[in-house]
PDB file with one MODEL, atoms N, CA, C and O in Angstrom:
MODEL        1
ATOM      1  N   MET A   1     127.012 122.848  82.101  1.00  0.00           N
ATOM      2  CA  MET A   1     128.113 122.276  81.608  1.00  0.00           C
ATOM      3  C   MET A   1     129.717 122.454  82.123  1.00  0.00           C
ATOM      4  O   MET A   1     130.635 121.648  81.973  1.00  0.00           O
ATOM      5  N   GLU A   2     129.744 123.795  82.786  1.00  0.00           N
ATOM      6  CA  GLU A   2     130.504 124.454  83.671  1.00  0.00           C
ATOM      7  C   GLU A   2     131.041 123.573  84.809  1.00  0.00           C
ATOM      8  O   GLU A   2     132.212 123.317  85.092  1.00  0.00           O
ATOM      9  N   GLN A   3     129.804 123.139  85.442  1.00  0.00           N
ATOM     10  CA  GLN A   3     129.799 122.173  86.610  1.00  0.00           C
ATOM     11  C   GLN A   3     130.591 120.963  86.226  1.00  0.00           C
ATOM     12  O   GLN A   3     131.640 120.615  86.768  1.00  0.00           O
ATOM     13  N   LYS A   4     130.001 120.369  85.260  1.00  0.00           N
ATOM     14  CA  LYS A   4     130.824 119.184  84.555  1.00  0.00           C
ATOM     15  C   LYS A   4     132.362 118.880  84.479  1.00  0.00           C
ATOM     16  O   LYS A   4     133.087 117.975  84.893  1.00  0.00           O
ATOM     17  N   GLU A   5     132.579 120.326  83.590  1.00  0.00           N
ATOM     18  CA  GLU A   5     133.851 120.565  83.693  1.00  0.00           C
ATOM     19  C   GLU A   5     134.924 120.655  85.022  1.00  0.00           C
ATOM     20  O   GLU A   5     136.093 120.270  85.035  1.00  0.00           O
ATOM     21  N   ARG A   6     134.206 121.243  86.057  1.00  0.00           N
ATOM     22  CA  ARG A   6     134.790 121.654  87.168  1.00  0.00           C
ATOM     23  C   ARG A   6     135.059 120.162  87.690  1.00  0.00           C
ATOM     24  O   ARG A   6     136.225 119.940  88.019  1.00  0.00           O
ATOM     25  N   PHE A   7     134.281 119.267  87.793  1.00  0.00           N
ATOM     26  CA  PHE A   7     134.108 118.199  88.293  1.00  0.00           C
ATOM     27  C   PHE A   7     135.249 117.371  87.802  1.00  0.00           C
ATOM     28  O   PHE A   7     136.116 116.944  88.565  1.00  0.00           O
ATOM     29  N   THR A   8     135.235 117.156  86.534  1.00  0.00           N
ATOM     30  CA  THR A   8     136.284 116.444  85.674  1.00  0.00           C
ATOM     31  C   THR A   8     137.835 117.177  86.137  1.00  0.00           C
ATOM     32  O   THR A   8     138.867 116.529  86.315  1.00  0.00           O
ATOM     33  N   ASP A   9     137.748 118.158  86.227  1.00  0.00           N
ATOM     34  CA  ASP A   9     139.223 118.913  86.726  1.00  0.00           C
ATOM     35  C   ASP A   9     139.430 118.617  88.038  1.00  0.00           C
ATOM     36  O   ASP A   9     140.622 118.461  88.302  1.00  0.00           O
ATOM     37  N   LYS A  10     138.746 118.499  88.868  1.00  0.00           N
ATOM     38  CA  LYS A  10     139.059 117.855  90.361  1.00  0.00           C
ATOM     39  C   LYS A  10     139.186 116.547  90.196  1.00  0.00           C
ATOM     40  O   LYS A  10     140.212 116.171  90.765  1.00  0.00           O
ATOM     41  N   LEU A  11     138.652 115.730  89.711  1.00  0.00           N
ATOM     42  CA  LEU A  11     139.122 114.376  89.273  1.00  0.00           C
ATOM     43  C   LEU A  11     140.529 113.904  88.967  1.00  0.00           C
ATOM     44  O   LEU A  11     141.226 113.027  89.478  1.00  0.00           O
ATOM     45  N   LYS A  12     140.785 114.981  87.714  1.00  0.00           N
ATOM     46  CA  LYS A  12     142.107 114.811  87.077  1.00  0.00           C
ATOM     47  C   LYS A  12     143.126 115.309  88.305  1.00  0.00           C
ATOM     48  O   LYS A  12     144.156 114.668  88.514  1.00  0.00           O
ATOM     49  N   SER A  13     142.871 116.203  88.915  1.00  0.00           N
ATOM     50  CA  SER A  13     143.690 116.869  89.996  1.00  0.00           C
ATOM     51  C   SER A  13     144.064 115.715  91.033  1.00  0.00           C
ATOM     52  O   SER A  13     145.199 115.514  91.465  1.00  0.00           O
ATOM     53  N   TYR A  14     142.775 114.900  91.401  1.00  0.00           N
ATOM     54  CA  TYR A  14     143.319 113.722  92.234  1.00  0.00           C
ATOM     55  C   TYR A  14     143.685 112.771  91.790  1.00  0.00           C
ATOM     56  O   TYR A  14     144.314 112.127  92.629  1.00  0.00           O
ATOM     57  N   LEU A  15     143.612 112.184  90.622  1.00  0.00           N
ATOM     58  CA  LEU A  15     144.418 111.456  90.137  1.00  0.00           C
ATOM     59  C   LEU A  15     145.785 111.664  89.916  1.00  0.00           C
ATOM     60  O   LEU A  15     146.608 110.749  89.957  1.00  0.00           O
ATOM     61  N   VAL A  16     146.078 112.924  89.666  1.00  0.00           N
ATOM     62  CA  VAL A  16     147.627 113.333  89.480  1.00  0.00           C
ATOM     63  C   VAL A  16     148.086 113.277  91.068  1.00  0.00           C
ATOM     64  O   VAL A  16     149.275 113.036  91.280  1.00  0.00           O
ATOM     65  N   ARG A  17     147.289 113.466  92.087  1.00  0.00           N
ATOM     66  CA  ARG A  17     148.077 113.552  93.377  1.00  0.00           C
ATOM     67  C   ARG A  17     148.218 111.922  93.812  1.00  0.00           C
ATOM     68  O   ARG A  17     149.082 111.442  94.546  1.00  0.00           O
ATOM     69  N   CYS A  18     147.463 111.445  93.353  1.00  0.00           N
ATOM     70  CA  CYS A  18     147.451 109.796  93.826  1.00  0.00           C
ATOM     71  C   CYS A  18     148.425 109.141  93.091  1.00  0.00           C
ATOM     72  O   CYS A  18     148.796 108.013  93.418  1.00  0.00           O
ATOM     73  N   ASN A  19     148.999 109.881  91.883  1.00  0.00           N
ATOM     74  CA  ASN A  19     150.311 109.147  91.185  1.00  0.00           C
ATOM     75  C   ASN A  19     151.411 110.051  91.473  1.00  0.00           C
ATOM     76  O   ASN A  19     152.412 109.794  90.803  1.00  0.00           O
ATOM     77  N   ALA A  20     151.513 110.934  92.190  1.00  0.00           N
ATOM     78  CA  ALA A  20     152.563 111.886  92.598  1.00  0.00           C
ATOM     79  C   ALA A  20     153.426 110.953  93.425  1.00  0.00           C
ATOM     80  O   ALA A  20     153.049 109.833  93.769  1.00  0.00           O
ATOM     81  N   GLU A  21     154.561 111.457  93.713  1.00  0.00           N
ATOM     82  CA  GLU A  21     155.501 110.766  94.761  1.00  0.00           C
ATOM     83  C   GLU A  21     154.987 111.125  96.137  1.00  0.00           C
ATOM     84  O   GLU A  21     154.649 112.243  96.528  1.00  0.00           O
ATOM     85  N   THR A  22     154.988 109.722  96.956  1.00  0.00           N
ATOM     86  CA  THR A  22     154.522 109.847  98.381  1.00  0.00           C
ATOM     87  C   THR A  22     155.802 110.023  99.410  1.00  0.00           C
ATOM     88  O   THR A  22     156.832 109.386  99.191  1.00  0.00           O
ATOM     89  N   PRO A  23     155.718 110.726 100.306  1.00  0.00           N
ATOM     90  CA  PRO A  23     156.679 110.994 101.223  1.00  0.00           C
ATOM     91  C   PRO A  23     157.078 109.649 102.183  1.00  0.00           C
ATOM     92  O   PRO A  23     156.137 108.940 102.540  1.00  0.00           O
ATOM     93  N   PRO A  24     158.285 109.330 102.556  1.00  0.00           N
ATOM     94  CA  PRO A  24     158.585 108.290 103.173  1.00  0.00           C
ATOM     95  C   PRO A  24     157.765 107.746 104.464  1.00  0.00           C
ATOM     96  O   PRO A  24     157.638 106.583 104.845  1.00  0.00           O
ATOM     97  N   PHE A  25     157.261 108.914 105.008  1.00  0.00           N
ATOM     98  CA  PHE A  25     156.481 108.444 106.310  1.00  0.00           C
ATOM     99  C   PHE A  25     155.055 107.784 105.819  1.00  0.00           C
ATOM    100  O   PHE A  25     154.555 106.805 106.372  1.00  0.00           O
ATOM    101  N   PHE A  26     154.486 108.462 104.708  1.00  0.00           N
ATOM    102  CA  PHE A  26     153.378 108.036 104.389  1.00  0.00           C
ATOM    103  C   PHE A  26     153.218 106.754 103.725  1.00  0.00           C
ATOM    104  O   PHE A  26     152.144 106.153 103.708  1.00  0.00           O
ATOM    105  N   ARG A  27     154.652 106.189 102.989  1.00  0.00           N
ATOM    106  CA  ARG A  27     154.697 104.995 102.615  1.00  0.00           C
ATOM    107  C   ARG A  27     154.703 104.130 103.387  1.00  0.00           C
ATOM    108  O   ARG A  27     154.099 103.100 103.089  1.00  0.00           O
ATOM    109  N   LYS A  28     155.471 104.241 104.818  1.00  0.00           N
ATOM    110  CA  LYS A  28     155.303 103.428 105.767  1.00  0.00           C
ATOM    111  C   LYS A  28     153.912 103.056 106.291  1.00  0.00           C
ATOM    112  O   LYS A  28     153.430 101.959 106.574  1.00  0.00           O
ATOM    113  N   LEU A  29     153.393 104.343 106.338  1.00  0.00           N
ATOM    114  CA  LEU A  29     151.927 104.326 106.876  1.00  0.00           C
ATOM    115  C   LEU A  29     150.997 103.385 106.130  1.00  0.00           C
ATOM    116  O   LEU A  29     150.253 102.510 106.573  1.00  0.00           O
ATOM    117  N   ARG A  30     151.266 103.856 104.662  1.00  0.00           N
ATOM    118  CA  ARG A  30     150.135 102.968 103.757  1.00  0.00           C
ATOM    119  C   ARG A  30     150.433 101.749 103.997  1.00  0.00           C
ATOM    120  O   ARG A  30     149.472 101.049 104.316  1.00  0.00           O
ATOM    121  N   THR A  31     151.911 101.017 103.932  1.00  0.00           N
ATOM    122  CA  THR A  31     152.281  99.658 104.191  1.00  0.00           C
ATOM    123  C   THR A  31     151.546  99.213 105.639  1.00  0.00           C
ATOM    124  O   THR A  31     150.872  98.183 105.620  1.00  0.00           O
ATOM    125  N   LEU A  32     151.634  99.785 106.586  1.00  0.00           N
ATOM    126  CA  LEU A  32     150.953  99.597 107.932  1.00  0.00           C
ATOM    127  C   LEU A  32     149.473  99.408 107.767  1.00  0.00           C
ATOM    128  O   LEU A  32     148.908  98.462 108.316  1.00  0.00           O
ATOM    129  N   GLY A  33     148.898 100.188 107.105  1.00  0.00           N
ATOM    130  CA  GLY A  33     147.471 100.130 106.761  1.00  0.00           C
ATOM    131  C   GLY A  33     147.002  99.041 106.145  1.00  0.00           C
ATOM    132  O   GLY A  33     145.928  98.534 106.469  1.00  0.00           O
ATOM    133  N   VAL A  34     147.851  98.522 105.084  1.00  0.00           N
ATOM    134  CA  VAL A  34     147.714  97.206 104.273  1.00  0.00           C
ATOM    135  C   VAL A  34     147.551  95.918 105.392  1.00  0.00           C
ATOM    136  O   VAL A  34     146.550  95.222 105.567  1.00  0.00           O
ATOM    137  N   ILE A  35     148.582  95.855 105.936  1.00  0.00           N
ATOM    138  CA  ILE A  35     148.925  95.063 106.956  1.00  0.00           C
ATOM    139  C   ILE A  35     147.554  94.960 108.406  1.00  0.00           C
ATOM    140  O   ILE A  35     147.020  93.961 108.886  1.00  0.00           O
ATOM    141  N   VAL A  36     147.413  96.051 108.653  1.00  0.00           N
ATOM    142  CA  VAL A  36     146.215  96.246 109.600  1.00  0.00           C
ATOM    143  C   VAL A  36     144.873  95.530 108.935  1.00  0.00           C
ATOM    144  O   VAL A  36     144.199  94.676 109.511  1.00  0.00           O
ATOM    145  N   ALA A  37     144.631  96.032 107.655  1.00  0.00           N
ATOM    146  CA  ALA A  37     143.537  95.266 107.002  1.00  0.00           C
ATOM    147  C   ALA A  37     143.529  93.983 106.684  1.00  0.00           C
ATOM    148  O   ALA A  37     142.498  93.312 106.702  1.00  0.00           O
ATOM    149  N   ALA A  38     144.582  93.565 106.391  1.00  0.00           N
ATOM    150  CA  ALA A  38     144.702  92.226 106.297  1.00  0.00           C
ATOM    151  C   ALA A  38     144.558  91.438 107.527  1.00  0.00           C
ATOM    152  O   ALA A  38     144.029  90.327 107.542  1.00  0.00           O
ATOM    153  N   ALA A  39     145.005  91.990 108.484  1.00  0.00           N
ATOM    154  CA  ALA A  39     144.921  91.240 109.895  1.00  0.00           C
ATOM    155  C   ALA A  39     143.532  90.916 110.123  1.00  0.00           C
ATOM    156  O   ALA A  39     143.045  89.797 110.280  1.00  0.00           O
ATOM    157  N   GLY A  40     142.832  92.288 110.120  1.00  0.00           N
ATOM    158  CA  GLY A  40     141.291  92.235 110.291  1.00  0.00           C
ATOM    159  C   GLY A  40     140.492  91.495 109.524  1.00  0.00           C
ATOM    160  O   GLY A  40     139.466  90.974 109.961  1.00  0.00           O
ATOM    161  N   THR A  41     141.032  91.349 107.909  1.00  0.00           N
ATOM    162  CA  THR A  41     140.304  90.409 107.485  1.00  0.00           C
ATOM    163  C   THR A  41     140.532  88.764 107.609  1.00  0.00           C
ATOM    164  O   THR A  41     139.677  87.896 107.433  1.00  0.00           O
ATOM    165  N   ALA A  42     141.698  88.617 107.905  1.00  0.00           N
ATOM    166  CA  ALA A  42     141.740  87.289 108.714  1.00  0.00           C
ATOM    167  C   ALA A  42     141.158  86.740 109.917  1.00  0.00           C
ATOM    168  O   ALA A  42     140.961  85.545 110.139  1.00  0.00           O
ATOM    169  N   VAL A  43     140.855  87.897 110.813  1.00  0.00           N
ATOM    170  CA  VAL A  43     140.173  87.576 111.868  1.00  0.00           C
ATOM    171  C   VAL A  43     138.570  87.200 111.507  1.00  0.00           C
ATOM    172  O   VAL A  43     137.971  86.234 111.981  1.00  0.00           O
ATOM    173  N   VAL A  44     138.012  88.180 110.561  1.00  0.00           N
ATOM    174  CA  VAL A  44     136.737  88.062 110.217  1.00  0.00           C
ATOM    175  C   VAL A  44     136.357  86.790 109.463  1.00  0.00           C
ATOM    176  O   VAL A  44     135.286  86.208 109.639  1.00  0.00           O
ATOM    177  N   THR A  45     137.212  86.437 108.694  1.00  0.00           N
ATOM    178  CA  THR A  45     137.091  85.328 107.720  1.00  0.00           C
ATOM    179  C   THR A  45     137.530  83.902 108.573  1.00  0.00           C
ATOM    180  O   THR A  45     137.313  82.808 108.053  1.00  0.00           O
ATOM    181  N   ALA A  46     138.074  83.995 109.735  1.00  0.00           N
ATOM    182  CA  ALA A  46     138.461  82.595 110.348  1.00  0.00           C
ATOM    183  C   ALA A  46     137.621  81.605 109.945  1.00  0.00           C
ATOM    184  O   ALA A  46     136.431  81.868 109.771  1.00  0.00           O
ATOM    185  N   PRO A  47     138.039  80.520 109.770  1.00  0.00           N
ATOM    186  CA  PRO A  47     136.803  79.252 109.991  1.00  0.00           C
ATOM    187  C   PRO A  47     136.534  78.596 111.046  1.00  0.00           C
ATOM    188  O   PRO A  47     135.978  77.499 111.083  1.00  0.00           O
ATOM    189  N   VAL A  48     137.045  79.453 112.262  1.00  0.00           N
ATOM    190  CA  VAL A  48     136.430  78.914 113.556  1.00  0.00           C
ATOM    191  C   VAL A  48     135.629  79.749 114.282  1.00  0.00           C
ATOM    192  O   VAL A  48     135.992  80.913 114.114  1.00  0.00           O
ATOM    193  N   VAL A  49     134.695  79.650 115.016  1.00  0.00           N
ATOM    194  CA  VAL A  49     133.605  80.483 115.684  1.00  0.00           C
ATOM    195  C   VAL A  49     134.195  81.297 116.767  1.00  0.00           C
ATOM    196  O   VAL A  49     134.519  80.801 117.846  1.00  0.00           O
ATOM    197  N   LEU A  50     134.345  82.659 116.453  1.00  0.00           N
ATOM    198  CA  LEU A  50     134.925  83.639 117.277  1.00  0.00           C
ATOM    199  C   LEU A  50     133.814  84.296 117.928  1.00  0.00           C
ATOM    200  O   LEU A  50     132.672  84.364 117.474  1.00  0.00           O
ATOM    201  N   PRO A  51     134.308  84.872 119.244  1.00  0.00           N
ATOM    202  CA  PRO A  51     133.178  85.779 120.115  1.00  0.00           C
ATOM    203  C   PRO A  51     133.006  87.191 119.184  1.00  0.00           C
ATOM    204  O   PRO A  51     133.891  87.873 118.668  1.00  0.00           O
ATOM    205  N   ALA A  52     131.722  87.346 119.168  1.00  0.00           N
ATOM    206  CA  ALA A  52     131.089  88.744 118.534  1.00  0.00           C
ATOM    207  C   ALA A  52     132.024  89.949 118.794  1.00  0.00           C
ATOM    208  O   ALA A  52     132.011  90.819 117.923  1.00  0.00           O
ATOM    209  N   LEU A  53     132.896  90.144 119.944  1.00  0.00           N
ATOM    210  CA  LEU A  53     133.579  90.983 120.080  1.00  0.00           C
ATOM    211  C   LEU A  53     134.874  91.077 119.593  1.00  0.00           C
ATOM    212  O   LEU A  53     135.329  92.186 119.314  1.00  0.00           O
ATOM    213  N   VAL A  54     135.691  89.821 119.418  1.00  0.00           N
ATOM    214  CA  VAL A  54     136.591  89.597 118.306  1.00  0.00           C
ATOM    215  C   VAL A  54     136.302  90.030 116.758  1.00  0.00           C
ATOM    216  O   VAL A  54     137.094  90.669 116.065  1.00  0.00           O
ATOM    217  N   LEU A  55     135.061  89.579 116.361  1.00  0.00           N
ATOM    218  CA  LEU A  55     134.487  89.921 114.915  1.00  0.00           C
ATOM    219  C   LEU A  55     134.613  91.398 114.801  1.00  0.00           C
ATOM    220  O   LEU A  55     135.232  91.926 113.877  1.00  0.00           O
ATOM    221  N   THR A  56     133.957  92.130 115.853  1.00  0.00           N
ATOM    222  CA  THR A  56     133.922  93.567 115.721  1.00  0.00           C
ATOM    223  C   THR A  56     134.987  93.991 115.542  1.00  0.00           C
ATOM    224  O   THR A  56     135.177  94.770 114.608  1.00  0.00           O
ATOM    225  N   ILE A  57     136.102  93.570 116.466  1.00  0.00           N
ATOM    226  CA  ILE A  57     137.314  94.419 116.418  1.00  0.00           C
ATOM    227  C   ILE A  57     137.779  94.054 115.190  1.00  0.00           C
ATOM    228  O   ILE A  57     138.533  94.940 114.787  1.00  0.00           O
ATOM    229  N   GLY A  58     137.661  92.995 114.266  1.00  0.00           N
ATOM    230  CA  GLY A  58     138.183  92.614 113.211  1.00  0.00           C
ATOM    231  C   GLY A  58     137.577  93.720 112.072  1.00  0.00           C
ATOM    232  O   GLY A  58     138.312  94.252 111.240  1.00  0.00           O
ATOM    233  N   GLY A  59     136.442  93.923 112.147  1.00  0.00           N
ATOM    234  CA  GLY A  59     135.815  94.974 111.253  1.00  0.00           C
ATOM    235  C   GLY A  59     136.399  96.309 111.542  1.00  0.00           C
ATOM    236  O   GLY A  59     136.586  97.076 110.598  1.00  0.00           O
ATOM    237  N   TYR A  60     136.707  96.666 112.763  1.00  0.00           N
ATOM    238  CA  TYR A  60     137.481  98.271 112.820  1.00  0.00           C
ATOM    239  C   TYR A  60     138.766  98.266 112.240  1.00  0.00           C
ATOM    240  O   TYR A  60     139.255  99.235 111.660  1.00  0.00           O
ATOM    241  N   LEU A  61     139.438  96.922 112.434  1.00  0.00           N
ATOM    242  CA  LEU A  61     140.787  97.083 111.819  1.00  0.00           C
ATOM    243  C   LEU A  61     140.986  96.916 110.304  1.00  0.00           C
ATOM    244  O   LEU A  61     141.992  97.280 109.695  1.00  0.00           O
ATOM    245  N   ILE A  62     139.715  96.217 109.673  1.00  0.00           N
ATOM    246  CA  ILE A  62     139.576  96.532 108.149  1.00  0.00           C
ATOM    247  C   ILE A  62     139.549  98.046 107.785  1.00  0.00           C
ATOM    248  O   ILE A  62     140.281  98.632 106.988  1.00  0.00           O
ATOM    249  N   VAL A  63     138.398  98.617 108.657  1.00  0.00           N
ATOM    250  CA  VAL A  63     138.087  99.923 108.017  1.00  0.00           C
ATOM    251  C   VAL A  63     139.218 100.965 108.454  1.00  0.00           C
ATOM    252  O   VAL A  63     139.533 101.875 107.687  1.00  0.00           O
ATOM    253  N   GLY A  64     139.783 100.823 109.625  1.00  0.00           N
ATOM    254  CA  GLY A  64     140.975 101.525 110.181  1.00  0.00           C
ATOM    255  C   GLY A  64     142.150 101.528 108.937  1.00  0.00           C
ATOM    256  O   GLY A  64     142.735 102.472 108.404  1.00  0.00           O
ATOM    257  N   GLY A  65     142.232 100.116 108.723  1.00  0.00           N
ATOM    258  CA  GLY A  65     143.596 100.015 107.653  1.00  0.00           C
ATOM    259  C   GLY A  65     143.126 100.278 106.265  1.00  0.00           C
ATOM    260  O   GLY A  65     144.018 100.533 105.455  1.00  0.00           O
ATOM    261  N   ALA A  66     142.018 100.266 105.875  1.00  0.00           N
ATOM    262  CA  ALA A  66     141.449 100.818 104.573  1.00  0.00           C
ATOM    263  C   ALA A  66     141.879 102.676 104.635  1.00  0.00           C
ATOM    264  O   ALA A  66     142.490 103.338 103.796  1.00  0.00           O
ATOM    265  N   VAL A  67     141.358 103.052 105.791  1.00  0.00           N
ATOM    266  CA  VAL A  67     141.102 104.556 105.515  1.00  0.00           C
ATOM    267  C   VAL A  67     142.672 105.085 105.822  1.00  0.00           C
ATOM    268  O   VAL A  67     143.077 106.153 105.363  1.00  0.00           O
ATOM    269  N   ALA A  68     143.413 104.300 106.563  1.00  0.00           N
ATOM    270  CA  ALA A  68     144.971 104.809 106.611  1.00  0.00           C
ATOM    271  C   ALA A  68     145.596 104.515 105.226  1.00  0.00           C
ATOM    272  O   ALA A  68     146.446 105.374 104.987  1.00  0.00           O
ATOM    273  N   THR A  69     145.491 103.691 104.318  1.00  0.00           N
ATOM    274  CA  THR A  69     145.822 103.253 103.174  1.00  0.00           C
ATOM    275  C   THR A  69     145.667 104.367 102.241  1.00  0.00           C
ATOM    276  O   THR A  69     146.581 104.856 101.578  1.00  0.00           O
ATOM    277  N   ALA A  70     144.248 104.792 102.238  1.00  0.00           N
ATOM    278  CA  ALA A  70     143.605 105.751 101.133  1.00  0.00           C
ATOM    279  C   ALA A  70     144.376 107.045 101.538  1.00  0.00           C
ATOM    280  O   ALA A  70     145.009 107.634 100.662  1.00  0.00           O
ATOM    281  N   VAL A  71     144.359 107.508 102.784  1.00  0.00           N
ATOM    282  CA  VAL A  71     144.734 108.985 103.160  1.00  0.00           C
ATOM    283  C   VAL A  71     146.232 109.001 102.941  1.00  0.00           C
ATOM    284  O   VAL A  71     146.716 110.067 102.561  1.00  0.00           O
ATOM    285  N   SER A  72     147.098 107.877 103.144  1.00  0.00           N
ATOM    286  CA  SER A  72     148.554 108.027 102.752  1.00  0.00           C
ATOM    287  C   SER A  72     148.941 107.999 101.398  1.00  0.00           C
ATOM    288  O   SER A  72     150.006 108.487 101.021  1.00  0.00           O
ATOM    289  N   GLN A  73     148.095 107.429 100.611  1.00  0.00           N
ATOM    290  CA  GLN A  73     148.270 107.548  99.074  1.00  0.00           C
ATOM    291  C   GLN A  73     147.844 108.667  98.369  1.00  0.00           C
ATOM    292  O   GLN A  73     148.147 108.749  97.179  1.00  0.00           O
ATOM    293  N   ALA A  74     147.054 109.730  99.016  1.00  0.00           N
ATOM    294  CA  ALA A  74     146.777 110.736  98.721  1.00  0.00           C
ATOM    295  C   ALA A  74     147.801 111.893  98.871  1.00  0.00           C
ATOM    296  O   ALA A  74     148.025 112.804  98.073  1.00  0.00           O
ATOM    297  N   ALA A  75     148.495 111.593 100.336  1.00  0.00           N
ATOM    298  CA  ALA A  75     149.280 112.415 100.447  1.00  0.00           C
ATOM    299  C   ALA A  75     150.756 112.510  99.266  1.00  0.00           C
ATOM    300  O   ALA A  75     151.301 111.516  98.785  1.00  0.00           O
ATOM    301  N   ILE A  76     151.121 113.804  99.030  1.00  0.00           N
ATOM    302  CA  ILE A  76     152.079 113.921  98.323  1.00  0.00           C
ATOM    303  C   ILE A  76     153.252 114.841  98.879  1.00  0.00           C
ATOM    304  O   ILE A  76     153.121 115.567  99.864  1.00  0.00           O
ATOM    305  N   ALA A  77     154.304 114.732  98.198  1.00  0.00           N
ATOM    306  CA  ALA A  77     155.574 115.591  98.641  1.00  0.00           C
ATOM    307  C   ALA A  77     155.310 116.778  98.450  1.00  0.00           C
ATOM    308  O   ALA A  77     154.334 117.133  97.788  1.00  0.00           O
ATOM    309  N   GLU A  78     156.378 117.812  99.158  1.00  0.00           N
ATOM    310  CA  GLU A  78     155.960 119.208  99.008  1.00  0.00           C
ATOM    311  C   GLU A  78     156.121 119.762  97.525  1.00  0.00           C
ATOM    312  O   GLU A  78     155.389 120.433  96.797  1.00  0.00           O
ATOM    313  N   THR A  79     157.289 119.242  97.394  1.00  0.00           N
ATOM    314  CA  THR A  79     157.977 119.594  95.606  1.00  0.00           C
ATOM    315  C   THR A  79     156.815 119.078  94.352  1.00  0.00           C
ATOM    316  O   THR A  79     156.759 119.525  93.206  1.00  0.00           O
ATOM    317  N   HIS A  80     156.144 118.262  94.819  1.00  0.00           N
ATOM    318  CA  HIS A  80     154.767 117.991  93.866  1.00  0.00           C
ATOM    319  C   HIS A  80     153.759 118.624  94.113  1.00  0.00           C
ATOM    320  O   HIS A  80     152.837 118.326  93.353  1.00  0.00           O
ATOM    321  N   ALA A  81     153.431 119.656  95.121  1.00  0.00           N
ATOM    322  CA  ALA A  81     152.258 120.324  95.186  1.00  0.00           C
ATOM    323  C   ALA A  81     151.753 120.741  93.964  1.00  0.00           C
ATOM    324  O   ALA A  81     152.464 121.254  93.100  1.00  0.00           O
ATOM    325  N   ASP A  82     150.701 120.569  93.860  1.00  0.00           N
ATOM    326  CA  ASP A  82     149.751 120.974  92.604  1.00  0.00           C
ATOM    327  C   ASP A  82     148.954 122.174  92.408  1.00  0.00           C
ATOM    328  O   ASP A  82     147.918 122.231  91.744  1.00  0.00           O
ATOM    329  N   CYS A  83     149.524 123.149  93.048  1.00  0.00           N
ATOM    330  CA  CYS A  83     149.271 124.756  93.285  1.00  0.00           C
ATOM    331  C   CYS A  83     150.312 125.448  92.651  1.00  0.00           C
ATOM    332  O   CYS A  83     151.447 125.001  92.814  1.00  0.00           O
ATOM    333  N   PRO A  84     150.104 126.790  91.725  1.00  0.00           N
ATOM    334  CA  PRO A  84     151.063 127.376  91.351  1.00  0.00           C
ATOM    335  C   PRO A  84     151.923 128.006  92.587  1.00  0.00           C
ATOM    336  O   PRO A  84     151.471 128.201  93.715  1.00  0.00           O
ATOM    337  N   GLU A  85     153.170 128.266  92.178  1.00  0.00           N
ATOM    338  CA  GLU A  85     153.916 128.663  93.068  1.00  0.00           C
ATOM    339  C   GLU A  85     153.467 130.265  93.535  1.00  0.00           C
ATOM    340  O   GLU A  85     152.879 131.100  92.849  1.00  0.00           O
ATOM    341  N   GLY A  86     153.925 130.375  94.848  1.00  0.00           N
ATOM    342  CA  GLY A  86     153.616 131.325  95.349  1.00  0.00           C
ATOM    343  C   GLY A  86     152.326 131.279  96.070  1.00  0.00           C
ATOM    344  O   GLY A  86     152.160 132.025  97.035  1.00  0.00           O
ATOM    345  N   GLU A  87     151.370 130.439  95.671  1.00  0.00           N
ATOM    346  CA  GLU A  87     150.176 130.231  96.112  1.00  0.00           C
ATOM    347  C   GLU A  87     149.976 128.966  97.071  1.00  0.00           C
ATOM    348  O   GLU A  87     150.256 127.787  96.858  1.00  0.00           O
ATOM    349  N   THR A  88     149.320 129.665  98.362  1.00  0.00           N
ATOM    350  CA  THR A  88     149.244 128.366  99.310  1.00  0.00           C
ATOM    351  C   THR A  88     147.724 127.952  99.219  1.00  0.00           C
ATOM    352  O   THR A  88     146.878 128.813  98.978  1.00  0.00           O
ATOM    353  N   SER A  89     147.397 126.692  99.405  1.00  0.00           N
ATOM    354  CA  SER A  89     146.183 126.007  99.221  1.00  0.00           C
ATOM    355  C   SER A  89     145.817 125.452 100.673  1.00  0.00           C
ATOM    356  O   SER A  89     146.361 124.419 101.064  1.00  0.00           O
ATOM    357  N   ASN A  90     144.864 126.157 101.506  1.00  0.00           N
ATOM    358  CA  ASN A  90     144.418 125.727 102.623  1.00  0.00           C
ATOM    359  C   ASN A  90     142.845 125.919 102.726  1.00  0.00           C
ATOM    360  O   ASN A  90     142.252 126.560 103.594  1.00  0.00           O
ATOM    361  N   LYS A  91     142.210 125.118 101.487  1.00  0.00           N
ATOM    362  CA  LYS A  91     141.198 125.111 101.514  1.00  0.00           C
ATOM    363  C   LYS A  91     140.190 124.069 102.327  1.00  0.00           C
ATOM    364  O   LYS A  91     138.969 124.206 102.249  1.00  0.00           O
TER     365      LYS A  91
ENDMDL
END
């Protein structure tokens, strides 16, 4: 039961981090990630026959954009750090 509670606490902490204020740099990076993923999707789903190399690059653009967007969304401003004052979290 204790392990389930610990998992729930970590999930709540993650959700709080995702809803916290995002620093300006990471907002721009998140927007750029969405644009890159959209460009990759447009390349992969193009209604014309494209070389395999172009389709592979499109797939990488989708993955890279999605990762950049997810990481940027999880970044929070220093003032909203979810650890008690005076304690640093370098885990």
